[in-house]
C-alpha positions in Angstrom: 2.0 -20.0 8.2 1.0 -16.5 8.9 -2.4 -16.5 11.2 -5.3 -14.8 9.4 -6.2 -11.4 10.8 -8.8 -10.1 7.9 -7.8 -8.2 4.7 -6.8 -5.0 5.4 -3.6 -3.4 6.3 -2.6 -1.1 9.6 -3.8 2.6 8.9 -0.6 4.7 7.9 -0.4 7.6 10.8 0.6 11.5 10.6 0.9 13.8 7.7 1.3 10.9 5.0 -2.5 9.1 6.3 -3.5 10.5 3.9 -4.3 13.3 0.7 -6.2 16.0 2.6 -3.3 15.5 5.8 -0.4 15.8 3.0 -1.8 19.1 1.5 -2.4 20.7 4.4 1.3 19.7 5.9 3.0 20.8 2.8 0.8 24.5 3.0 1.5 24.9 6.8 5.3 24.6 5.6 5.0 26.6 2.6 3.9 29.5 4.4 5.5 29.0 7.4 8.8 29.5 4.9 7.9 32.0 2.1 4.4 33.6 3.6 0.9 33.6 1.6 1.5 37.0 -0.1 1.7 37.4 -4.1 5.5 37.2 -3.7 5.8 34.0 -2.2 3.7 32.3 -5.2 6.1 34.0 -7.8 9.0 32.8 -5.7 7.9 29.2 -5.8 6.8 29.4 -9.2 10.7 30.3 -10.0 12.0 27.6 -8.1 10.1 24.5 -9.5 8.5 25.7 -12.8 4.6 25.3 -11.5 2.1 27.0 -12.5 0.7 29.9 -10.7 -2.6 28.4 -10.4 -1.1 25.2 -9.2 1.2 27.3 -6.6 -1.7 28.9 -5.1 -2.7 25.5 -4.5 -0.6 24.3 -2.5 -0.1 27.2 -0.4 -3.9 27.1 0.4 -3.9 23.4 0.9 -6.3 22.3 -1.7 -3.7 20.3 -3.6 -0.4 19.2 -2.9 2.6 19.2 -5.0 2.9 15.6 -7.2 5.7 13.6 -7.3 7.9 15.6 -9.3 7.1 19.5 -7.9 7.5 17.8 -4.8 10.8 16.5 -5.7 11.8 19.7 -6.9 10.7 21.6 -3.8 13.2 19.3 -1.9 16.0 20.3 -3.9 14.9 23.8 -3.7 13.1 24.7 -0.3 14.9 24.0 3.0 12.0 23.4 5.3 10.9 20.8 3.1 13.8 19.4 2.6 14.0 19.3 6.6 10.6 17.8 6.5 11.4 14.9 4.4 14.5 13.7 6.1 12.1 13.9 8.9 10.2 11.5 7.6 13.1 9.5 6.5 14.4 9.2 9.8 11.3 8.7 11.7 11.1 5.4 13.8 8.3 4.0 10.8 10.6 4.0 8.8 12.4 1.1 8.1 16.3 1.2 10.2 17.5 -1.7 8.4 17.5 -0.6 5.1 20.7 -0.5 3.2 23.6 2.4 3.7 23.7 4.2 0.4 27.4 5.2 0.2 28.6 8.5 -2.0 29.1 6.8 -5.4 25.7 6.1 -5.2 24.7 9.9 -4.4 27.0 11.4 -6.4 24.5 8.8 -9.5 21.8 9.8 -8.0 22.5 13.5 -8.1 23.6 12.9 -12.0 20.2 11.6 -12.8 18.5 14.3 -11.3 20.1 16.9 -13.0 20.5 14.6 -16.7 16.7 14.5 -16.0 15.9 18.2 -15.3 18.1 18.9 -18.6 15.6 16.9 -20.7 12.6 17.6 -19.7 13.2 21.2 -19.6 10.8 23.2 -21.8 12.4 25.6 -24.5 12.3 29.2 -23.2 11.0 30.7 -26.7 8.2 28.8 -26.9 5.6 30.4 -25.0 1.8 29.8 -24.4 -1.0 32.1 -23.5 -2.9 29.8 -21.2 -2.3 27.5 -18.5 -4.9 24.5 -19.2 -5.8 24.4 -15.3 -5.5 28.6 -14.9 -8.7 31.0 -16.0 -7.9 32.5 -18.9 -9.0 36.3 -17.3 -6.5 35.7 -14.9 -3.7 33.9 -16.2 -0.1 35.2 -17.2 0.9 36.0 -20.6 4.4 33.6 -19.9 3.4 30.3 -18.3 6.2 28.9 -16.4 5.2 25.2 -17.4 3.1 25.0 -20.2 3.7 21.4 -21.3 2.9 20.3 -17.7 -1.0 18.7 -17.3 -3.1 18.9 -14.2 -4.6 16.0 -12.6 -8.1 16.2 -14.2 -5.9 15.9 -17.6 -4.0 12.9 -16.8 -6.8 11.1 -16.2 -9.2 12.1 -18.9 -5.5 11.5 -20.9 -5.6 7.6 -19.2 -9.1 7.4 -19.9 -9.0 7.8 -23.7 -5.8 5.5 -23.8 -7.7 3.0 -22.6 -10.8 3.3 -24.9 -13.3 4.7 -23.2 -15.8 6.9 -24.7 -15.3 9.7 -22.4 -16.5 13.7 -22.6 -16.3 17.1 -20.4 -19.4 15.4 -18.7 -17.9 13.0 -17.0 -14.7 15.7 -15.9 -17.4 17.5 -14.3 -19.1 14.7 -12.7 -15.9 13.0 -10.9 -13.8 15.8 -10.2 -16.8 18.7 -9.0 -15.6 21.6 -11.4 -17.5 23.3 -13.8 -18.3 22.3 -17.4 -16.5 25.3 -18.6 -13.4 24.3 -16.4 -13.6 20.7 -18.1 -13.6 22.3 -21.3 -10.9 23.7 -21.1 -9.1 20.9 -20.0 -10.0 19.1 -22.8 -8.9 22.0 -25.1 -5.5 21.5 -23.6 -4.8 18.2 -24.2 -6.2 19.0 -28.1 -3.7 22.0 -27.9 -1.1 20.4 -27.2 -1.8 17.4 -29.6 -2.6 14.4 -27.3 -5.7 13.4 -28.1 -8.3 14.4 -31.3 -11.9 13.5 -32.2 -12.7 11.0 -34.4 -16.4 10.4 -36.1 -19.2 12.2 -36.2 -20.1 14.8 -32.9 -22.7 12.7 -31.9 -21.1 9.0 -32.4 -17.3 10.4 -32.1 -14.9 9.6 -29.2 -11.8 11.1 -28.5 -8.7 9.0 -29.3 -4.8 9.4 -28.3 -2.5 10.5 -31.3 -0.4 7.8 -32.0 1.4 10.6 -34.1 1.2 14.4 -34.0 -2.0 15.6 -34.4 -3.1 17.8 -37.1 
């Protein structure tokens, strides 16, 4: 039986010790590779299909790329790929992990390509605004119009859980303006993910089971 030593696990050290350390590390690596000019923003948008606002957040260290975009960076950015390999080969990594054979690597690459092709956004469909961006500074053709930001994913999860929530909850939790919160909700409604049901005073948002009209 293991001795009782409390309920807290040891703190993870290094760049993965917290969200702030992660975002600052990614920002430094991307600036080192691309710089922080407008050209760098466009280059990263082409590499990852992320929105302009999201890329600017990465470069400024406000937010780090989430899982999908981090994997795309690992594929398209040499410096991020080296960084990822360095994490894997650190002593903290499990050195006794099973060896991955070439067939497994080939299957993983094929699965990645299949996933990219399946989730690719049709080029003929254009959106005029990214829900994350300020409409006055947004590009006309957003590289990834269907991508939800963190606030929208949080709000959608609350709605799916049956909670009664509104733009005021987004403002309170995420410390953003009411205008930004309303724009997040409008983006979810525009993508037909949620709909408002009931009266203006007693109604609530619900997840669309079928395509909302």
